[in-house]
Every structure is written in C-alpha cells, then in structure tokens.
Legacy VTK file of the C-alpha trace (Angstrom):
# vtk DataFile Version 3.0
C-alpha trace
ASCII
DATASET POLYDATA
POINTS 455 float
115.411 97.339 115.830
116.673 99.123 113.154
114.609 99.180 109.622
117.567 99.030 107.622
118.385 95.742 106.587
121.043 95.650 103.606
120.883 92.503 102.657
117.336 92.018 102.365
117.134 95.193 100.545
119.826 93.961 97.928
117.886 90.862 97.751
114.302 92.179 96.950
114.558 95.289 95.492
112.824 95.790 91.966
110.724 98.774 90.450
107.407 98.905 91.667
104.098 101.762 92.087
104.549 103.985 95.077
100.599 103.124 94.877
98.701 106.709 95.821
96.409 104.966 94.362
95.261 101.317 93.095
94.862 100.876 90.501
97.399 103.109 89.316
97.738 106.012 87.021
98.999 103.403 84.364
95.546 101.887 84.005
93.975 105.276 82.666
91.629 105.126 80.027
90.474 107.625 77.625
87.163 109.024 79.229
83.807 108.643 77.297
81.899 112.052 76.575
80.008 113.177 79.638
81.533 110.821 81.516
83.057 113.284 84.381
79.404 114.796 84.635
77.827 111.533 85.351
80.751 110.770 88.310
80.051 114.041 89.585
76.294 114.228 89.718
76.085 110.442 91.068
78.742 111.778 93.883
77.377 110.645 97.519
76.092 113.771 98.767
77.606 112.851 102.633
81.122 112.133 101.792
83.158 115.295 102.603
85.402 116.682 100.368
89.649 117.050 99.521
90.439 119.868 97.310
93.597 119.831 95.487
95.018 122.565 93.405
97.963 122.508 90.613
99.564 125.593 90.087
102.128 124.469 87.556
104.339 127.616 87.265
107.880 127.691 88.980
110.828 130.806 88.420
113.434 128.427 88.453
114.276 125.120 86.879
115.206 122.536 89.594
117.146 119.946 87.470
115.972 117.038 89.360
112.378 117.873 88.774
109.730 115.347 87.264
106.583 117.511 87.950
104.090 119.030 85.342
105.162 122.455 85.268
105.994 125.602 83.339
108.780 128.031 83.843
108.518 131.655 83.893
110.051 134.535 85.487
106.688 136.656 85.000
104.068 136.561 87.023
102.116 137.922 83.806
102.639 134.795 82.156
100.328 133.036 84.279
98.210 134.988 82.893
94.888 133.951 84.006
94.886 130.968 85.083
93.433 132.452 88.479
90.126 132.612 86.342
90.171 129.298 84.587
90.154 127.433 87.995
87.343 129.783 88.920
85.491 128.508 86.228
86.047 124.863 86.598
85.375 125.447 90.246
81.704 126.875 89.501
81.365 124.340 86.625
82.097 121.009 89.126
79.999 122.834 92.092
77.226 123.233 89.913
76.960 119.472 89.382
77.013 118.353 92.603
74.020 117.883 94.871
73.942 119.006 98.322
76.629 120.943 100.380
79.586 119.499 100.326
81.951 119.871 103.460
85.434 120.849 102.549
87.916 119.097 105.612
90.829 119.253 103.622
92.921 121.885 100.949
96.311 121.328 99.457
98.024 123.867 96.941
100.496 121.874 94.781
102.700 122.488 91.667
104.589 123.732 90.499
105.419 126.773 93.034
101.955 127.451 94.309
103.513 130.778 96.094
103.995 131.909 92.552
100.930 133.523 92.948
100.869 136.837 94.495
99.721 136.814 98.016
96.247 138.859 97.004
95.314 135.905 94.068
95.884 133.129 97.046
93.591 135.420 99.082
90.984 135.461 96.125
91.139 131.932 95.546
90.289 131.255 99.284
87.408 133.327 99.312
86.086 131.954 96.209
86.324 128.501 98.070
84.903 129.712 100.826
81.579 130.925 98.933
81.298 127.557 96.910
82.112 125.204 99.453
80.787 124.653 103.727
84.726 124.186 105.452
85.366 122.767 108.906
86.752 124.646 111.336
90.145 125.085 110.756
91.569 123.003 113.958
89.075 120.351 112.771
90.436 120.166 108.709
94.080 120.365 107.157
94.833 122.873 105.158
98.205 122.618 103.658
100.488 124.310 100.766
103.552 123.476 99.070
106.215 126.453 99.148
109.730 126.986 97.920
111.348 129.185 100.339
112.854 131.289 97.570
109.594 132.135 96.335
108.023 133.869 99.728
106.889 137.500 100.033
107.207 139.529 103.274
103.625 138.407 104.647
102.970 135.215 102.710
103.253 133.157 105.419
100.980 135.420 108.131
98.673 135.778 104.814
98.109 132.083 104.631
98.317 131.503 108.200
95.643 134.021 108.679
93.416 132.672 105.883
93.254 129.153 107.653
96.428 126.842 106.288
97.414 124.770 108.956
100.531 122.911 107.196
102.987 123.998 105.280
105.886 121.806 103.054
108.834 123.234 102.202
111.127 122.180 99.328
114.913 122.060 100.818
116.503 119.101 99.203
119.860 119.375 100.649
122.013 122.407 102.361
125.086 121.633 100.708
126.082 124.421 98.467
127.816 122.220 96.123
125.043 120.034 95.355
122.394 123.058 95.254
124.363 124.583 92.157
124.433 121.181 90.858
120.694 120.818 90.365
119.903 124.588 90.102
118.320 125.024 93.558
120.509 127.779 95.924
119.123 128.509 99.088
121.016 129.113 102.341
120.702 127.236 105.556
120.210 130.360 107.188
117.004 131.323 104.751
115.428 127.860 105.821
116.058 128.482 109.494
113.981 131.756 109.026
110.862 130.588 107.230
111.128 127.494 109.958
110.748 130.011 112.997
108.403 132.464 111.099
106.259 129.427 110.525
106.239 128.327 114.220
105.817 131.538 115.064
102.541 131.894 113.183
101.285 128.859 115.100
101.007 126.294 111.901
100.281 123.011 113.288
102.799 120.822 111.463
105.711 121.716 109.263
107.070 119.272 106.731
110.731 119.392 104.886
111.379 117.692 101.788
115.347 116.153 101.318
116.610 114.032 98.334
119.031 111.623 98.511
121.246 110.959 95.308
121.997 114.116 93.801
124.899 115.063 92.344
127.943 115.632 94.240
126.421 114.357 97.266
128.404 111.737 99.344
127.738 110.173 102.193
129.533 112.349 104.636
127.856 115.675 103.157
124.112 114.168 103.560
124.853 112.755 106.880
125.290 116.547 107.543
122.730 117.747 105.916
120.401 115.670 108.269
122.262 116.605 111.242
121.257 119.853 110.786
117.700 119.817 109.671
117.385 117.706 113.189
118.388 120.380 114.809
115.685 122.440 112.593
113.266 120.357 113.855
110.166 120.045 111.698
107.419 117.750 112.297
107.524 115.723 109.251
110.079 114.814 106.883
109.874 113.504 103.198
113.424 111.597 102.022
113.443 110.756 98.301
115.435 108.931 95.939
116.433 110.706 93.184
115.608 108.890 89.893
118.170 109.925 87.048
115.668 109.695 84.485
117.021 111.911 81.477
114.841 110.030 78.826
111.968 110.916 80.406
112.997 114.258 82.113
114.846 116.912 79.928
115.738 119.097 82.720
117.735 116.018 84.240
119.954 116.313 81.137
121.783 119.131 82.895
123.004 116.448 85.591
126.276 114.554 84.470
126.063 110.906 85.144
129.624 111.077 86.747
128.543 113.506 89.354
126.025 111.215 90.779
126.875 109.177 93.692
127.338 105.378 92.913
124.212 102.933 94.051
126.141 101.586 96.795
126.574 105.035 98.333
123.130 106.059 97.738
121.904 102.577 99.539
124.365 104.232 102.836
123.442 106.962 102.681
119.471 105.483 102.963
120.631 103.570 105.858
122.240 106.138 107.437
119.301 108.479 107.350
117.088 106.055 108.647
118.972 105.190 111.148
120.007 108.765 112.238
116.266 110.212 112.384
114.492 107.020 114.430
117.416 107.593 116.606
116.235 110.977 116.952
113.206 110.328 117.740
111.104 110.337 114.510
108.635 107.664 113.360
108.841 106.153 110.064
105.122 106.341 108.380
106.457 104.866 105.055
107.935 105.066 101.652
110.184 108.054 102.455
107.902 109.555 104.975
108.726 110.520 108.705
106.648 112.409 111.283
107.115 113.368 115.365
105.476 110.735 117.650
102.840 113.960 118.172
102.284 114.882 114.780
98.971 114.126 113.502
100.387 111.900 110.549
101.851 109.728 113.010
99.251 109.856 115.777
96.797 108.532 112.556
99.136 105.515 111.973
99.539 104.816 116.075
95.393 104.637 116.579
94.981 103.381 112.786
93.629 106.135 111.065
96.317 106.568 107.952
95.505 106.914 104.687
96.995 107.211 101.601
95.769 108.680 98.132
97.292 110.957 95.483
98.486 113.533 97.898
100.602 110.719 99.633
99.937 109.624 103.250
96.800 111.559 105.055
94.668 111.824 108.305
91.495 112.145 106.119
90.428 109.057 103.833
87.214 109.420 104.381
86.816 112.198 101.964
86.008 111.795 97.594
89.390 114.040 96.156
88.381 117.084 93.957
91.565 118.186 91.385
91.601 121.399 89.917
94.016 123.084 87.255
96.101 121.203 84.594
96.934 117.820 85.031
95.323 117.573 88.243
93.563 114.081 89.505
90.323 113.425 91.102
89.201 110.619 93.176
85.210 110.418 93.272
83.820 106.956 94.528
85.462 103.971 92.752
86.441 106.692 89.661
89.808 108.434 89.338
90.033 110.929 86.685
92.913 113.346 85.308
92.739 116.658 83.643
94.588 117.377 80.833
98.481 117.651 81.154
98.403 119.924 78.529
97.813 123.722 79.685
96.646 125.207 76.366
94.217 122.194 75.898
92.964 122.632 79.403
92.322 126.058 79.072
90.663 125.147 75.908
88.196 122.936 77.381
87.587 125.449 80.184
86.743 128.203 77.495
84.138 125.688 75.424
82.643 124.946 78.762
83.950 121.603 78.847
84.590 119.544 81.881
88.705 119.045 81.433
89.157 115.395 82.461
90.472 113.592 79.618
91.420 109.920 81.212
89.845 107.779 84.132
89.969 104.655 85.648
86.174 102.974 87.029
87.575 100.155 89.704
85.980 96.857 90.063
85.161 95.155 92.959
87.906 93.635 92.853
89.912 96.867 92.709
88.058 97.980 95.732
89.128 94.605 97.453
92.651 94.980 96.428
92.963 98.574 97.195
91.940 98.590 100.608
94.169 95.385 101.050
97.350 97.692 99.529
96.529 100.454 101.607
96.135 98.852 104.910
99.767 97.395 104.146
101.332 100.614 103.269
99.473 102.632 106.224
99.482 99.774 109.351
101.651 96.896 108.084
98.552 94.634 108.433
96.302 92.730 106.455
93.257 91.331 108.897
91.541 88.226 107.207
88.477 88.720 109.680
88.174 92.784 109.057
88.407 91.977 104.982
86.103 88.702 105.075
83.434 91.132 107.180
83.791 94.032 104.733
84.125 91.822 101.352
81.999 88.707 102.311
84.714 86.467 101.169
87.133 83.784 102.559
90.292 85.910 102.536
92.644 82.852 102.827
90.708 80.918 100.337
90.989 84.066 97.567
94.446 85.030 98.236
95.988 81.209 98.582
98.158 82.063 95.958
99.624 85.473 97.292
100.273 84.129 100.320
101.961 81.506 98.778
104.380 84.153 96.938
105.012 85.604 100.392
106.521 82.392 101.864
110.165 83.468 100.907
109.754 87.008 102.934
108.280 84.992 105.897
111.475 83.018 105.853
113.472 86.476 105.867
111.166 87.528 108.782
109.751 90.618 106.845
106.466 89.406 107.135
104.949 87.001 109.792
101.891 85.158 108.526
99.063 82.970 110.469
95.498 82.095 110.476
94.512 85.896 111.652
96.472 87.759 108.637
99.560 89.277 107.334
101.806 91.473 109.425
104.888 93.077 107.994
107.742 93.063 110.863
110.214 95.664 111.748
113.151 94.507 109.166
110.405 94.438 105.990
108.789 97.862 106.513
111.212 99.153 104.032
109.953 96.885 101.567
106.270 97.768 102.051
105.683 98.217 98.920
106.867 94.489 97.691
104.106 93.160 100.070
101.823 95.180 98.634
102.864 94.790 94.970
101.759 90.717 95.392
98.355 91.760 95.615
98.766 93.762 92.352
96.641 92.277 90.043
97.911 94.354 87.298
101.829 94.375 87.738
102.680 91.188 86.526
101.207 91.054 83.326
102.361 94.680 81.912
104.132 97.901 83.279
106.532 95.643 85.310
109.790 98.220 84.002
107.535 101.341 84.333
108.459 102.098 87.775
111.327 103.054 89.588
113.454 101.313 92.415
111.466 100.652 95.321
114.576 101.809 97.490
LINES 1 456
455 0 1 2 3 4 5 6 7 8 9 10 11 12 13 14 15 16 17 18 19 20 21 22 23 24 25 26 27 28 29 30 31 32 33 34 35 36 37 38 39 40 41 42 43 44 45 46 47 48 49 50 51 52 53 54 55 56 57 58 59 60 61 62 63 64 65 66 67 68 69 70 71 72 73 74 75 76 77 78 79 80 81 82 83 84 85 86 87 88 89 90 91 92 93 94 95 96 97 98 99 100 101 102 103 104 105 106 107 108 109 110 111 112 113 114 115 116 117 118 119 120 121 122 123 124 125 126 127 128 129 130 131 132 133 134 135 136 137 138 139 140 141 142 143 144 145 146 147 148 149 150 151 152 153 154 155 156 157 158 159 160 161 162 163 164 165 166 167 168 169 170 171 172 173 174 175 176 177 178 179 180 181 182 183 184 185 186 187 188 189 190 191 192 193 194 195 196 197 198 199 200 201 202 203 204 205 206 207 208 209 210 211 212 213 214 215 216 217 218 219 220 221 222 223 224 225 226 227 228 229 230 231 232 233 234 235 236 237 238 239 240 241 242 243 244 245 246 247 248 249 250 251 252 253 254 255 256 257 258 259 260 261 262 263 264 265 266 267 268 269 270 271 272 273 274 275 276 277 278 279 280 281 282 283 284 285 286 287 288 289 290 291 292 293 294 295 296 297 298 299 300 301 302 303 304 305 306 307 308 309 310 311 312 313 314 315 316 317 318 319 320 321 322 323 324 325 326 327 328 329 330 331 332 333 334 335 336 337 338 339 340 341 342 343 344 345 346 347 348 349 350 351 352 353 354 355 356 357 358 359 360 361 362 363 364 365 366 367 368 369 370 371 372 373 374 375 376 377 378 379 380 381 382 383 384 385 386 387 388 389 390 391 392 393 394 395 396 397 398 399 400 401 402 403 404 405 406 407 408 409 410 411 412 413 414 415 416 417 418 419 420 421 422 423 424 425 426 427 428 429 430 431 432 433 434 435 436 437 438 439 440 441 442 443 444 445 446 447 448 449 450 451 452 453 454
C-alpha cells in the first residue's frame, strides 16, 4: 500500500515540530551559572556518548540554507576554531567521571570538510586521546560533505581514520535549479564521489535532496529522483524547502515567482515517495528513506531505532555531547545549547567558561511523553503495557483525552486504537508527526505558528 494519500494530507497538514527532542528547542531557558558543570559532573558514568561537532564555515552561500554558518573563501578565516574545540573538549572531559565510551561521532555544519585533511586528522587524534572509542565496526562515525569541498585524498583520509558513514548534499541535479540556489555541481561529480566512497568501504552513504526549490517542476524532480536511484545511495533524505526569507536573509535571493506552487510541491512529494518505495527503499519517517539492508532500516525492523538532534539514529542509548558554536547536547534529562554567536562562544572558551547558554530540564511527564513521541515516530506504535511497566501509570486513563483526539484519524484509517495500544497505519505514516503532536503538552498553549508545515 502506498504511503501517499493526497486527501488525508490536505485534511491534516499543519505546522508542527520535527521532534529531534521533546521538549523541543523552543522550550530552552537561560542556563544558571555553573549549571552545565553540575550536569557534566552528575552524568551517569556507564552511559556511552555520542559526539557532535559543529563546523560553521562554508565557502559558498546556498540560498536555501537556514543553518548557522559563516561564509568565507579563506581557510585562514576559520582562524583557531580547532583550538577552541580542543579547549572545550578538554574542559568538558575533565568534569566527566570515569572513562566515557564513544559509540557515535558526527561532524556537521556548515561544511565540515572546510577543515583541511590534516585538521580533521588532528581533531580525530585528539579525541582518541581524550575518550575510549568502540571498534570502528561497532560504532557510527559520520560526516556531512559538500561534494565540491573535497581534497584529492579527503575521502581516503576519513576512511583510514575510522569514519564509516558519509552524507553528500546534492539537493537537485538540474543545472537551472542549481544556479538558482547557488549550488552548482555536476552529476559526474556526484557519481565520482559515490563511486570512490563505495570503493573505500564506507558502510552507508546518504544523499540529501530538496523538493520545492526555484525552477523545479514535477517533471524535472522526477528525472532527478530516477537518476539518484541509479546512483543508488544507501539512504536518502528528501526535505521540503520552507521559504522563510524574513527569517533567513539568504533566501531573499530566491524569487517567489520562481517557486513551484503548493499543488505542484505535493505532487512532487507523492511521486518521490512512490518512486523510492517502488524501487525498494524503506520509508523510515520524516523525510528519510533507506535500503532494507541498511543499518537504519534494520534498526527500525528490529525495534531499535531512535531519534535525536542528529535525526534518526541506530544508537539511542548515548548521551549526546555537542561541541562548537550553536551545538546541542543531551545529557540525561538535560538539553543544552552553546552560544550561537561565534565571538561570544570564543569569549566563553577564552575565560575558561563552559559555552552553554540555554537549557531544558525535562520533567517526569516530559520523559513519559518523549518516550511516546519517539516511539510513534520511529516505530509507528504506542504500547500501553510497555508504557505502564516503564512509568507506573495507567496509560489509557492518563491519556484518555489524547486518545479521544485521535478518533478522527482512526475514522480516516490513519491510526488503529485498541486495548493494546495505538498503531499508525500505512496511510497515516506520512502524518506521524500529527499523531505525535497530540501528545505534546506545549504545542497548544504556545508556538503554534513557529514551525513549518508537516508536509
């Protein structure tokens, strides 16, 4: 059964969070003095860690981008950012008891390969000295890559270090679209980096695509998707372009009249989903697809899939430690964010302060609802007996109001509800966020208009 049901999408499509956390980042409050230190010192020693590094520098301004970034052509403009990362790592590591085991690492941005190969090697070696790492075939070590920003030996260097997963930003293969968003890269380049990655033995290769970009048409995007399927990535992320020029100045370079209509965007999405699933890709959830034998798909099949600030992950039993400007950490029931301003971030490091400026401390009710939301988004299911065993509540009584709210979706055959739990049906999978939103305590009281549309 195909996932795409246009009538249901029209009926239920509304703005909502992507739930890379619950509570979401909109619930951040200023962190108290010494708060981050207490959280790090109180971290459970036996919990493994996932490391995230935000590298904010890019050589090119992609007009669609809403990320925290700094555009510069010169490597020198990155200055001593690596030294600041080293200082932050050492400070945080000194406060953590025991010997944290690293099971996951991700370099994001910006453009992580803005760093020279030797700088990435230096970061990797520094981390090996500070932390204990699991074996390469037992962990998930990944990096986001702009195919235009690769040295001759970068992919080989990364693989030799122990990186086993790469993600390439492609967005669209049509030159007219690429010119309109200032991201021109040839299909031959994409095929070349994909081929090299396979030869080097990366376990999983992801490609990012975006629908709704200027000059895209139903036909041109369909052509791009077919060519991408021929290139055969292990995973695909297919994002909706949200045009918000009032929030992201770079998007002002995109003309409204060049954008596809909402109706055409919906057709693009439906065609893409049907083409990918017909070609054997498994729909993971929220824009993500994977081949059935990819670790992400296997984790979902086995009930071990998780979701955090890095998106879907196979390793959800970790504390997430973020480093660098704007990065986010998740330690126990605490979520923290570093300063989003580079100068302010550096100033904190210089005076030997920890750089987090915001935090959320989840309550017991938050943890309960987070568990439900993440299970719905990862596994399409809410198991009443499981919830009652873990949280010592009567799930049906506790969430009687939410179950009642889902009755319309039940009537439309998007969800099934019985005494065992709530199950998202195939026709409702694209609207999984809508189901999750019913269990979000914060959403109805505020922030209603702070999110993009679900579809």
